N, C-alpha and C positions, 0 to 999 in steps of 0.2 A: 872744141871739147873732144876729149879722147873717146875712143869707142867704149872703154869701160865705164866712163863717166855717163855716156849716153845710155848705156844699158841699165846702169843703176837708177838713173832718172826715170826712165820708162818704167822699170819695175816698181818704183815708188808710186808712179802715177796708176799703174795697174792695181797695186794693193789698195789704193783708195777706190778705184772704180769697182773692184771686186767686193769690197766692203759695202759700198753704196748699193750695188746690185743686189747682194744678199739681204740687205735691209728692205729692199723693195719686194722681195719674195714673200707672198702670203703663206701663213702656216698651212694651208690647204689649197688644193686646186691651183698648183703652180701654173702660170702662163707660159706657154712654149716660147714666145719671143724673149721674154726675160731670161729664161733658162738657157736659151741659145747664147744670148749675149754674155752670161756669166761663164758658160763653158768656153767661149771665144777668148775671154779675158784670162781665164785660167790656163788655157792652151798657150797663149802668147807668153804668159809669165813663166810657165815651165820651159818653153823654148829659150827664153832669154836666160833663165837660170842655168840651163845647160851650156849655153854660149859663154856665160860669164865664168863658169867653172873651168871651161876649156881654155879660155883666155888667161885665167889666173895660173892654170897649170903649165903654161908655156915657160 
């Protein structure tokens, strides 16, 4: 698989993980481990988006 396809595949996986993690967040008293997990997924997604845009710009 090409690097672009790999990035898009992982981004799709992350979108699902982010949605599932957000669904697990309680309305009040957010649990720190769940919040850290969400932030890690979102950070990875942002990094991959930047990398994807850079590759497309070549």
